[in-house]
C-alpha positions in Angstrom: -1.0 19.0 17.3 -0.2 15.6 18.5 0.7 12.8 17.0 -2.0 9.8 17.3 -1.0 7.5 14.9 0.8 6.5 12.0 -1.0 4.4 8.9 0.6 2.4 6.8 0.4 1.1 3.0 1.3 -2.2 2.3 3.0 -3.0 -1.4 6.3 -1.1 -1.8 6.1 0.7 1.7 6.1 -2.1 4.4 6.9 -4.7 2.2 8.6 -5.0 -1.1 6.0 -6.9 -2.7 6.2 -4.5 -5.9 8.3 -6.8 -8.0 6.3 -10.1 -7.0 3.0 -8.7 -8.5 5.5 -6.9 -11.8 6.4 -10.7 -12.6 2.5 -12.3 -11.8 1.6 -9.4 -13.7 4.1 -10.0 -17.0 3.4 -13.9 -17.0 -0.1 -13.9 -17.2 -0.7 -11.0 -19.6 1.8 -12.2 -21.9 0.2 -15.7 -21.7 -2.9 -14.7 -22.7 -1.4 -12.4 -25.8 -1.0 -9.2 -24.2 2.0 -7.0 -24.6 3.0 -5.9 -21.2 5.9 -4.8 -19.7 7.6 -3.9 -16.8 7.5 -0.1 -17.3 3.4 -1.0 -17.9 3.5 -2.4 -14.2 5.2 1.1 -13.2 1.9 2.7 -13.9 -0.4 0.5 -11.8 1.6 0.8 -8.4 -0.6 1.7 -5.4 -3.6 1.4 -8.0 -6.7 -0.8 -6.6 -7.2 -3.9 -7.8 -10.3 -3.2 -9.3 -9.4 -0.4 -11.4 -5.8 -2.0 -12.3 -8.4 -5.3 -13.4 -9.8 -2.5 -16.1 -6.4 -1.5 -17.2 -5.7 -5.6 -18.2 -8.8 -5.9 -19.6 -8.4 -3.7 -22.6 -5.0 -4.7 -23.2 -6.9 -8.2 -24.1 -8.4 -9.3 -26.9 -12.7 -9.7 -26.3 -13.3 -13.3 -25.0 -9.6 -14.1 -23.9 -11.2 -14.4 -20.2 -13.8 -12.6 -17.9 -12.6 -9.5 -15.4 -13.2 -11.9 -12.5 -11.4 -14.8 -14.1 -8.7 -12.6 -14.6 -8.5 -11.1 -11.2 -8.9 -14.0 -8.9 -5.7 -15.8 -10.8 -3.4 -12.7 -11.1 -3.8 -12.4 -7.2 -4.2 -16.3 -6.9 -0.2 -16.0 -8.0 0.6 -12.6 -5.7 -1.0 -14.9 -2.6 0.8 -18.1 -3.3 4.0 -16.0 -4.0 3.2 -13.8 -0.6 2.7 -17.1 1.6 6.2 -18.4 0.4 7.7 -15.1 1.8 8.4 -11.5 2.1 11.3 -9.3 1.8 10.4 -6.3 4.0 11.8 -3.0 3.2 14.6 -1.1 5.1 13.6 -0.1 8.4 10.4 -0.8 8.4 10.5 -3.2 11.3 12.8 -1.1 13.3 10.1 2.0 12.4 6.8 0.1 13.6 8.8 -1.5 16.5 9.8 1.3 17.5 5.9 2.9 17.4 4.6 0.2 19.0 7.2 0.4 22.3 5.8 4.5 21.7 2.6 3.3 21.9 1.1 5.1 18.7 -1.3 3.1 17.3 -0.6 1.9 14.0 -2.9 0.6 11.2 -1.9 -0.5 8.0 -4.2 0.6 4.8 -3.5 -1.5 1.8 -5.0 -1.8 -2.1 -4.7 -5.7 -1.6 -7.3 -7.8 -0.8 -7.4 -9.1 2.7 -6.3 -12.5 1.5 -3.1 -10.6 0.0 -2.1 -8.6 3.1 -2.7 -11.7 5.4 -0.3 -14.1 3.6 2.3 -11.0 3.6 1.6 -10.3 7.8 2.4 -13.9 8.3 5.8 -13.7 8.2 5.6 -10.6 10.7 5.2 -10.3 14.2 1.6 -10.7 15.6 0.0 -7.4 17.3 1.6 -4.7 15.1 -1.2 -2.8 13.5 -4.3 -2.1 15.4 -6.4 -2.0 13.1 -6.1 -3.3 9.1 -8.0 -2.1 6.2 -7.4 -3.6 2.8 -8.7 -2.9 -0.7 -11.8 -5.3 -0.9 -13.5 -4.3 2.8 -14.1 -0.2 1.3 -15.8 0.9 -1.6 -13.8 3.6 -3.4 -9.6 2.4 -3.2 -6.9 4.8 -3.4 -6.9 7.5 -4.4 -9.8 8.7 -2.9 -9.7 9.5 0.9 -12.0 6.4 1.6 -9.6 4.3 3.0 -7.5 6.6 5.2 -10.6 7.9 6.6 -11.4 4.4 7.4 -9.0 3.3 9.6 -8.7 6.8 11.3 -12.1 6.3 12.3 -12.1 2.4 13.6 -8.9 3.8 15.7 -10.8 6.4 16.8 -8.7 9.0 16.2 -8.8 12.8 14.1 -6.8 12.4 10.7 -5.5 15.5 10.4 -3.3 14.2 13.7 -2.0 11.0 11.5 1.1 10.5 9.6 0.7 8.5 6.7 3.3 6.6 5.2 3.4 5.7 1.3 5.6 4.5 -1.4 3.0 5.8 -4.5 1.5 8.9 -5.9 -2.2 7.3 -5.5 -1.6 6.6 -2.2 -0.1 9.8 -1.1 -2.9 11.4 -2.8 -5.3 9.2 -1.0 -3.3 10.3 2.2 -3.4 14.0 1.2 -7.6 14.0 0.6 -8.0 12.2 3.8 -6.4 15.2 5.4 -3.3 13.1 7.0 0.0 14.2 6.9 2.0 12.1 4.5 5.3 10.7 4.2 6.0 9.7 0.6 8.9 6.6 0.6 9.4 6.4 -3.2 10.8 3.2 -4.6 9.4 3.0 -8.4 7.8 5.9 -9.3 8.4 9.6 -8.6 6.5 11.7 -6.3 6.6 15.7 -5.8 6.5 17.5 -2.9 3.4 18.9 -1.5 1.8 20.9 1.3 1.9 18.4 4.2 4.1 16.1 2.9 7.9 15.0 3.1 9.4 12.6 0.6 12.4 10.8 2.0 14.5 8.3 -0.1 14.0 5.4 3.3 12.2 4.4 6.1 15.7 4.0 8.1 15.9 7.7 8.1 12.4 8.0 10.2 12.5 7.6 14.1 8.7 8.2 16.2 10.3 11.4 17.4 11.2 12.4 13.8 7.2 11.9 13.0 6.2 13.2 16.0 8.0 16.4 15.5 6.6 16.2 12.0 2.5 17.1 13.3 4.3 20.2 15.7 
């Protein structure tokens, strides 16, 4: 098998945006009368936004806010923060540029909506990703395999010969369900070792050649 493409998660994998998400969740839900902690935020790492909204709504008194308004306010605040600036995860840009130089296509597969993805990517060099699949562009979010299957199809590659890079268990499960080899770089949650899954501490450990070797 040869490495045909690398498919990246965004939040927590490419950019260190989970603290932004946590701050916005705590501030907004607290203002609406809920009790919501950083530990609660960590339970939603990697979740599809629609699924997260259901969890948030369950913490609120009936009638306080409609689900659609809550979603809009939540991602609106996150987008504003991402437009101000992002912090890249260590080794992310180096690996991306190395893959680009090696001629290995990259796709971005995020649970975040397109407006959030665009806000984050505005701070990166252009054309690093050949395909972008956002959370509002698929019918089923992670841990369903659809997002990664969609990216592989748009790239015209065999997903079983792709490497998925993820920081969340739901994302890793999505990559595995799609049939890809998963490299997990956990930051906030524990991701167990599994077949066709490598768990590393940092993207700084990875090179294009190292990713190629995973499929040999």
